[in-house]
VEXVOLO-727260 format. One record per residue (C-alpha): y, x, z; residue in one letter. Coordinates in pm, 1 decimal. Layout:
BEGIN
((Y,X,Z),A)
...
This chain:
BEGIN
((-1461.8,2465.4,-1282.2),M)
((-1254.4,2773.4,-1362.1),S)
((-909.2,2655.6,-1260.2),A)
((-679.0,2927.9,-1129.3),T)
((-457.4,2860.9,-827.5),Y)
((-130.0,3052.3,-863.6),L)
((-12.7,2893.8,-539.0),K)
((-211.0,2735.0,-255.2),H)
((-90.6,2489.8,6.0),G)
((-166.1,2479.6,376.9),K)
((-538.7,2525.1,456.4),P)
((-738.3,2206.3,515.3),D)
((-824.8,2316.9,869.7),A)
((-457.3,2338.9,964.2),D)
((-392.6,1996.3,816.1),R)
((-683.5,1855.8,1018.9),A)
((-534.1,1997.4,1340.3),D)
((-203.9,1827.7,1261.1),D)
((-386.0,1497.8,1200.8),D)
((-568.7,1521.3,1534.2),A)
((-242.6,1569.4,1725.9),K)
((-91.0,1272.2,1545.9),T)
((-390.1,1049.7,1630.1),R)
((-361.7,1127.2,2000.0),S)
((13.9,1060.4,2010.4),T)
((-16.9,728.9,1828.5),V)
((-306.4,605.2,2040.7),E)
((-112.2,659.2,2362.5),A)
((199.0,483.0,2234.0),I)
((8.3,179.2,2104.7),L)
((-164.4,140.6,2441.5),K)
((174.3,152.0,2612.7),D)
((312.6,-117.5,2381.4),I)
((15.0,-339.6,2453.3),E)
((56.5,-291.5,2827.9),A)
((434.0,-316.8,2862.8),R)
((563.9,-495.6,2552.7),G)
((941.4,-505.7,2514.5),D)
((1001.5,-251.7,2792.3),D)
((789.0,5.5,2610.9),A)
((960.4,-71.7,2278.6),I)
((1304.3,-21.9,2428.7),R)
((1212.8,304.2,2600.5),E)
((1070.2,444.8,2278.7),M)
((1371.0,339.8,2074.7),S)
((1600.5,507.7,2326.3),E)
((1385.0,821.4,2327.9),K)
((1323.2,863.2,1955.2),F)
((1623.7,693.2,1793.9),D)
((1886.6,695.8,2072.5),K)
((1927.0,324.4,2001.0),Y)
((1919.9,40.9,2255.2),S)
((2103.9,-274.5,2142.1),P)
((2118.8,-601.3,2332.2),A)
((1866.6,-735.8,2081.1),S)
((1666.0,-544.8,1823.1),F)
((1661.3,-855.3,1603.9),R)
((1974.5,-893.1,1391.3),L)
((2156.8,-1224.4,1398.0),S)
((2271.9,-1386.7,1075.7),Q)
((2628.6,-1290.0,1162.6),Q)
((2529.3,-926.5,1207.1),E)
((2346.0,-934.0,872.7),I)
((2650.3,-1084.3,699.4),D)
((2881.5,-827.0,857.8),D)
((2663.1,-540.1,738.4),L)
((2641.3,-674.6,383.8),I)
((3021.2,-709.7,376.3),S)
((3047.1,-330.6,418.1),Q)
((2895.4,-277.5,72.5),L)
((3090.3,-270.6,-251.3),S)
((3026.5,-521.4,-529.7),E)
((2872.2,-239.8,-734.1),R)
((2630.7,-146.1,-455.3),E)
((2524.6,-507.4,-409.9),I)
((2477.7,-550.8,-784.8),A)
((2265.2,-234.6,-803.4),D)
((2040.8,-352.6,-520.1),I)
((1999.7,-692.9,-681.5),K)
((1923.0,-537.3,-1022.6),F)
((1642.1,-324.9,-877.8),A)
((1507.8,-619.4,-682.3),Q)
((1510.5,-835.3,-995.2),E)
((1288.7,-580.3,-1175.1),Q)
((1042.5,-573.4,-886.4),V)
((1034.1,-952.8,-863.5),R)
((987.3,-988.3,-1239.2),K)
((682.8,-761.0,-1247.0),F)
((539.5,-907.9,-925.4),A)
((573.6,-1260.6,-1065.3),Q)
((399.7,-1157.1,-1388.2),A)
((116.5,-1014.5,-1178.4),Q)
((103.1,-1331.5,-967.3),R)
((73.2,-1540.0,-1280.8),D)
((-251.1,-1360.9,-1370.0),T)
((-412.6,-1469.2,-1041.7),M)
((-540.7,-1815.6,-1114.1),L)
((-720.6,-2060.5,-893.2),D)
((-1067.3,-2137.1,-1026.9),L)
((-1305.2,-2432.1,-1030.2),E)
((-1626.9,-2445.5,-1230.5),I)
((-1932.4,-2674.0,-1250.4),E)
((-2214.8,-2419.1,-1246.5),T)
((-2491.6,-2677.9,-1283.6),I)
((-2451.3,-3057.0,-1307.1),P)
((-2309.3,-3182.2,-977.8),G)
((-2238.3,-2839.7,-824.5),V)
((-1872.2,-2738.4,-807.6),I)
((-1766.7,-2386.2,-707.2),L)
((-1412.1,-2259.8,-685.0),G)
((-1160.1,-2031.7,-526.4),H)
((-799.9,-2058.9,-413.7),K)
((-544.3,-1780.2,-377.2),N)
((-371.0,-1840.9,-44.5),I)
((-81.3,-1630.5,88.5),P)
((-122.8,-1436.8,412.2),V)
((66.4,-1647.0,665.8),Q)
((271.7,-1373.4,832.1),S)
((352.5,-1021.4,720.1),V)
((532.4,-735.2,890.1),G)
((711.1,-502.3,648.1),C)
((799.8,-152.9,761.6),Y)
((1099.0,-12.6,574.8),V)
((1146.9,360.7,647.3),P)
((1499.7,481.2,701.5),G)
((1538.5,733.3,982.4),G)
((1583.4,1038.7,757.8),K)
((1691.5,866.5,435.5),F)
((1790.5,497.9,407.2),P)
((1496.5,371.9,198.6),M)
((1665.2,77.5,30.9),V)
((1396.8,52.1,-236.8),A)
((1114.9,9.2,13.4),S)
((1256.9,-329.8,104.7),A)
((1210.7,-450.4,-252.5),H)
((853.0,-326.9,-263.1),M)
((734.2,-502.7,50.0),S)
((971.7,-785.4,138.3),V)
((1053.1,-909.6,-212.7),A)
((691.5,-881.6,-326.7),T)
((571.1,-1078.1,-23.5),A)
((832.9,-1339.1,-105.3),S)
((701.6,-1372.8,-462.3),V)
((352.1,-1419.6,-316.4),A)
((480.5,-1710.3,-106.8),G)
((426.5,-1563.3,241.9),V)
((580.0,-1820.0,482.8),P)
((683.2,-1570.8,753.8),R)
((811.3,-1228.5,653.9),I)
((951.7,-997.4,919.4),I)
((1087.7,-650.1,861.3),A)
((1151.1,-350.8,1081.6),C)
((1367.7,-56.2,983.5),T)
((1493.3,226.3,1205.4),P)
((1860.4,285.6,1278.1),P)
((2025.8,537.3,1048.0),F)
((2265.0,771.8,1227.2),H)
((2254.7,546.3,1531.1),G)
((2316.9,208.1,1369.6),K)
((2170.4,-33.1,1112.3),P)
((2213.3,86.3,754.8),N)
((2406.1,-174.9,558.3),A)
((2230.7,-115.3,224.9),A)
((1881.7,-131.6,375.2),V)
((1963.0,-449.3,568.1),I)
((2111.1,-605.9,254.6),A)
((1797.7,-527.6,55.1),A)
((1573.2,-669.7,327.2),I)
((1785.7,-985.5,346.1),H)
((1807.7,-1034.1,-31.7),F)
((1432.7,-973.5,-50.0),G)
((1366.9,-1281.9,161.5),G)
((1287.2,-1160.7,514.6),A)
((1297.1,-1432.2,780.1),H)
((1343.3,-1191.3,1072.6),E)
((1500.0,-843.3,1066.9),I)
((1457.5,-593.6,1350.6),Y)
((1630.8,-255.9,1377.7),V)
((1332.2,-69.4,1510.0),L)
((1153.0,236.8,1380.3),G)
((835.0,438.9,1389.6),G)
((520.1,368.6,1589.1),I)
((708.6,128.4,1815.3),Q)
((802.5,-91.4,1518.0),A)
((453.9,-101.3,1369.3),V)
((299.1,-158.3,1710.6),G)
((540.4,-437.6,1798.0),A)
((472.8,-622.3,1473.3),M)
((94.8,-594.6,1502.9),A)
((44.4,-632.2,1878.0),I)
((342.2,-851.9,1956.6),G)
((577.2,-843.6,2254.5),T)
((758.8,-1100.7,2465.8),E)
((1018.6,-1139.5,2187.9),T)
((826.4,-1052.7,1870.3),I)
((543.7,-1276.2,1757.5),E)
((260.2,-1068.0,1605.9),P)
((187.9,-1080.6,1234.8),V)
((-137.3,-1105.0,1041.5),H)
((-71.2,-809.0,811.5),M)
((129.2,-484.5,805.2),L)
((267.5,-331.1,487.1),V)
((500.3,-52.1,385.0),G)
((511.0,327.6,370.8),P)
((611.9,564.8,646.2),G)
((569.2,908.1,797.6),N)
((241.8,1041.1,938.0),V)
((292.3,852.2,1265.5),F)
((350.5,519.6,1093.2),V)
((49.8,575.4,867.7),A)
((-171.1,664.1,1164.2),E)
((-48.6,361.5,1361.0),A)
((-145.9,135.9,1071.9),K)
((-486.6,305.5,1054.6),R)
((-551.0,245.0,1425.3),Q)
((-431.8,-115.8,1405.3),L)
((-640.2,-199.5,1098.6),Y)
((-888.8,-470.4,1190.1),G)
((-659.0,-620.1,1447.5),R)
((-431.7,-690.6,1151.8),V)
((-471.1,-637.8,781.0),G)
((-286.8,-354.2,612.7),I)
((-186.0,-286.8,256.7),D)
((-327.4,66.6,239.5),L)
((-303.7,405.3,405.5),F)
((34.5,516.9,273.4),A)
((128.9,844.2,436.7),G)
((368.0,1120.1,329.9),P)
((448.3,1112.1,-40.2),T)
((240.1,1312.5,-287.2),E)
((324.7,1405.4,-642.4),T)
((141.8,1574.3,-926.0),M)
((281.0,1690.9,-1256.8),V)
((29.7,1725.7,-1539.9),I)
((205.8,1922.1,-1813.2),A)
((145.6,2134.4,-2118.7),D)
((386.3,2337.2,-2330.0),D)
((549.0,2025.3,-2475.7),T)
((784.9,2035.2,-2174.3),V)
((973.9,2311.8,-1999.8),D)
((996.6,2457.0,-1651.5),A)
((1322.5,2284.7,-1560.8),E)
((1180.0,1935.0,-1593.3),I)
((856.8,2029.4,-1412.1),C)
((1037.3,2199.8,-1123.7),A)
((1285.9,1915.2,-1090.8),T)
((1010.6,1656.0,-1074.8),D)
((811.1,1850.8,-818.2),L)
((1105.5,1914.1,-584.2),L)
((1234.7,1560.7,-635.1),G)
((939.6,1439.9,-428.3),Q)
((906.0,1741.9,-198.0),A)
((1242.3,1648.5,-44.2),E)
((1082.4,1339.0,114.6),H)
((954.9,1532.9,415.8),G)
((811.2,1855.7,548.7),Y)
((456.3,1762.8,449.3),N)
((482.1,1618.2,99.1),S)
((224.6,1772.8,-136.5),P)
((357.6,1862.4,-482.1),A)
((111.7,1995.2,-738.9),V)
((153.3,2129.1,-1092.5),L)
((-156.8,2111.9,-1312.5),V)
((-115.3,2282.3,-1648.2),T)
((-301.3,2465.4,-1922.2),N)
((-3.4,2692.9,-1987.3),S)
((20.4,3007.3,-1775.2),R)
((368.0,3062.1,-1919.6),K)
((484.4,2719.0,-1801.3),L)
((327.6,2777.7,-1458.6),A)
((504.1,3111.1,-1408.5),D)
((836.7,2978.4,-1530.8),E)
((810.1,2669.3,-1309.5),T)
((756.0,2884.1,-1001.7),L)
((1071.8,3080.0,-1086.8),K)
((1266.4,2762.3,-1159.0),E)
((1164.5,2614.2,-824.3),I)
((1299.2,2922.5,-648.1),D)
((1627.5,2882.4,-838.3),R)
((1661.9,2511.9,-762.3),L)
((1589.0,2564.1,-393.2),L)
((1907.3,2772.2,-375.3),E)
((2124.1,2481.4,-490.8),I)
((1936.9,2163.2,-392.2),L)
((2124.4,1985.3,-109.0),P)
((1791.8,1877.8,45.1),T)
((1641.4,2226.6,11.5),A)
((1589.6,2262.5,385.6),E)
((1320.0,1995.1,370.1),T)
((1193.9,2059.0,18.9),A)
((1146.5,2431.7,78.7),R)
((917.7,2377.1,378.4),V)
((721.2,2111.1,194.1),S)
((680.2,2332.7,-113.4),W)
((589.3,2635.3,95.5),Q)
((320.4,2454.0,297.5),D)
((196.2,2189.6,53.9),Y)
((293.1,2301.8,-295.8),G)
((24.3,2410.0,-543.0),E)
((20.0,2542.6,-898.6),V)
((-311.6,2513.9,-1081.3),I)
((-373.4,2663.0,-1426.8),V)
((-665.4,2518.5,-1625.1),C)
((-828.9,2629.5,-1948.5),D)
((-861.1,2288.0,-2114.7),T)
((-727.7,1932.7,-2099.9),Y)
((-1069.9,1820.4,-1978.8),E)
((-1040.7,2057.7,-1685.4),E)
((-688.6,1934.3,-1611.6),M)
((-828.1,1580.1,-1605.0),L)
((-1110.4,1679.7,-1369.3),E)
((-870.6,1852.4,-1128.8),V)
((-630.0,1557.1,-1135.1),A)
((-900.0,1297.5,-1065.9),N)
((-1036.8,1509.7,-781.1),D)
((-698.0,1547.1,-609.8),I)
((-621.8,1174.2,-663.2),A)
((-248.8,1215.8,-603.8),S)
((-20.0,927.3,-515.5),E)
((216.5,986.0,-809.0),H)
((84.4,1143.9,-1128.2),V)
((340.6,1237.2,-1389.0),Q)
((185.7,1314.5,-1727.7),V)
((391.5,1509.6,-1981.5),M)
((160.0,1631.3,-2256.5),T)
((82.3,1587.4,-2623.0),D)
((-183.6,1328.2,-2526.0),R)
((-41.3,1108.4,-2252.5),D)
((-240.9,800.8,-2355.4),D)
((-561.4,1007.0,-2339.4),W)
((-488.2,1068.2,-1970.2),F)
((-407.1,697.3,-1924.3),L)
((-748.9,615.0,-2066.9),D)
((-939.6,879.9,-1868.7),K)
((-765.8,890.6,-1528.1),M)
((-948.1,687.7,-1262.2),H)
((-820.6,810.4,-924.0),S)
((-445.3,802.3,-851.4),Y)
((-169.7,585.1,-711.3),G)
((50.2,529.8,-1016.2),A)
((91.3,700.7,-1353.0),L)
((422.7,799.9,-1508.4),F)
((365.4,868.7,-1875.0),L)
((590.4,1087.8,-2086.1),G)
((892.8,1303.5,-2016.8),A)
((1131.3,1007.0,-2049.0),R)
((1009.5,852.3,-1725.0),T)
((974.8,1000.6,-1378.1),N)
((860.1,915.3,-1028.6),V)
((1214.5,829.9,-915.5),A)
((1214.7,543.0,-1166.6),N)
((908.1,398.4,-998.5),G)
((1043.7,468.0,-652.1),D)
((1375.8,294.7,-700.3),K)
((1425.9,61.7,-992.0),V)
((1182.3,20.1,-1281.3),I)
((979.2,-260.3,-1122.4),G)
((637.0,-120.8,-1032.9),T)
((560.6,-94.1,-663.3),N)
((616.1,239.7,-491.7),H)
((389.9,182.5,-191.2),T)
((87.7,374.8,-314.0),L)
((-236.3,529.3,-183.3),P)
((-226.4,884.1,-44.9),T)
((-483.3,1132.3,89.1),K)
((-730.4,1055.3,-190.0),K)
((-728.5,680.1,-116.6),A)
((-660.8,628.5,-487.6),G)
((-1035.7,674.6,-531.4),R)
((-1096.3,327.3,-385.7),Y)
((-770.2,131.7,-391.9),T)
((-457.7,82.9,-594.1),G)
((-111.0,40.3,-449.6),G)
((73.9,-249.4,-293.3),L)
((119.2,-544.3,-529.1),W)
((163.1,-916.8,-507.2),V)
((-214.6,-964.4,-489.5),G)
((-230.4,-778.2,-157.9),K)
((-45.9,-1067.6,3.7),F)
((-293.9,-1321.9,-131.0),L)
((-638.2,-1401.2,6.1),K)
((-895.2,-1537.1,-237.6),T)
((-1101.4,-1801.1,-57.4),H)
((-1402.7,-1971.0,-211.9),S)
((-1523.5,-2329.8,-169.1),Y)
((-1813.6,-2543.3,-288.4),Q)
((-1890.8,-2910.9,-344.2),K)
((-2219.2,-3086.9,-427.3),V)
((-2144.9,-3420.4,-590.7),L)
((-2483.2,-3579.9,-672.6),T)
((-2812.7,-3649.4,-500.0),D)
((-2992.6,-3467.1,-780.1),E)
((-2785.7,-3150.6,-732.0),A)
((-2828.0,-3162.9,-351.1),A)
((-3205.1,-3190.1,-395.1),T)
((-3232.2,-2913.7,-652.4),L)
((-3017.9,-2663.1,-462.5),I)
((-3179.1,-2767.1,-132.7),G)
((-3531.3,-2697.5,-256.4),E)
((-3443.1,-2352.1,-381.9),Y)
((-3242.3,-2282.2,-67.4),G)
((-3527.4,-2389.6,159.9),S)
((-3777.2,-2156.8,-1.8),R)
((-3536.7,-1861.5,-9.5),L)
((-3450.9,-1909.3,359.8),C)
((-3818.4,-1912.5,453.9),M)
((-3869.4,-1598.8,244.0),L)
((-3632.1,-1425.9,485.3),E)
((-3778.6,-1591.6,794.1),G)
((-3477.4,-1810.1,871.8),F)
((-3638.6,-2140.1,970.9),V)
((-3315.5,-2294.9,1098.5),G)
((-3142.1,-2207.3,772.9),H)
((-3428.5,-2367.5,579.5),A)
((-3398.4,-2687.4,778.8),E)
((-3032.7,-2718.9,677.6),Q)
((-3160.8,-2736.1,322.0),C)
((-3463.5,-2953.3,403.8),N)
((-3262.8,-3226.2,571.2),V)
((-3068.8,-3268.8,245.3),R)
((-3386.9,-3276.2,41.2),V)
((-3528.5,-3547.6,266.4),R)
((-3208.7,-3748.7,267.2),R)
((-3099.6,-3719.3,-94.3),Y)
((-3429.9,-3646.5,-272.4),G)
((-3673.6,-3860.0,-78.3),G)
((-3910.8,-3567.5,-24.9),L)
((-4047.5,-3538.5,330.8),N)
((-4072.9,-3172.1,437.4),I)
((-4206.1,-3100.7,790.3),P)
((-3984.1,-2885.7,1013.1),Y)
((-4062.4,-2518.1,969.2),G)
((-4200.8,-2549.7,618.3),E)
((-4045.9,-2459.4,286.1),A)
((-3980.9,-2717.2,18.8),A)
((-4264.1,-2724.7,-232.3),P)
((-4218.1,-2593.5,-581.4),Y)
((-4179.2,-2878.5,-829.8),R)
((-4183.6,-2851.0,-1206.1),E)
((-3911.1,-3110.7,-1220.2),A)
((-3683.4,-2876.6,-1030.3),A)
((-3687.8,-2616.7,-1305.0),E)
């Protein structure tokens, strides 16, 4: 591969050191939560968020009071975005059908899609009030039919953010806690004296939240490893530097460690985008964050061909991949590792983040190689079942099962089959022997 890097991000070794420090911090905090419960939660909230209310759980009156602070326009905007998310989630849910089939006469196999019974949704909001994240987790879980949905969101400037709380409430949460970071994720998964633990954790967050979810996976289910946001722009000379630079910095402002990558086959576009980024960083209100992120994690990669651009993009497996070329559908057909695609200059990642209806909780750190993003199906468990309705079917399956169990040396397994063959087929098989082969069984 002959791709040229005009700009490199932070070396992998440095990123690994950062990850190791995060792992150690998270492990210690989760152990403290498990040992001391509510006391540990309160101490951490006071330390990290300077927030220590009488109760971290909001009452209905507190929720109503917060919502009353919003204008009619703000409420309508939140509900519009949530309607788009619900509409797409419901369409996805409608594709997930229960199944029952008679595979051979008298043998019924099936599956049911059953909602996870309790879900904890983390809604980020310490640095920016992430209103849209409530739609993506809470509203989608509601469409899936989850019977207990709880949500945690950090205080914003020392108090609950009205818009975030409104979105969580409209989304269908049954319990709302003003609690952030590792302490929120740990409380939902481990449980405390006042917070009943959940079966599954979902939602994006910073590196500490992502690492907490990773360490808690197995104890609870998780949606995916959703760490700091990543964005990639795949562009050719059908677009200009302004739109590329804007789309790269629009995601770099998320945090100090948000990778933003331009992949192009136009050296001219690459050079002009670098200059345009420098210009925009002088006027962008969030430049303090975006500049650090671009400096440490930004990359510009110039390729010779579209095929090479595709290879680079699939290898990086970015969370958001914005494609602005003369062959967008070709990339749609060929891309296999990413979080979500944004096709054409008319759309952008902010659409997906805030309003268009697709889910913005997406795989990061190359996880797009093996999983897609959060969707209604993540809240559903597909469980199989079987029924044998006739003596003939019990005998037929039992004979095959007996022989296959003995092939593996499982005598006790074989006897489970044999007892059915004796009872329903009238064939006496001594303990420890396999059912005989019978022509009639074919």
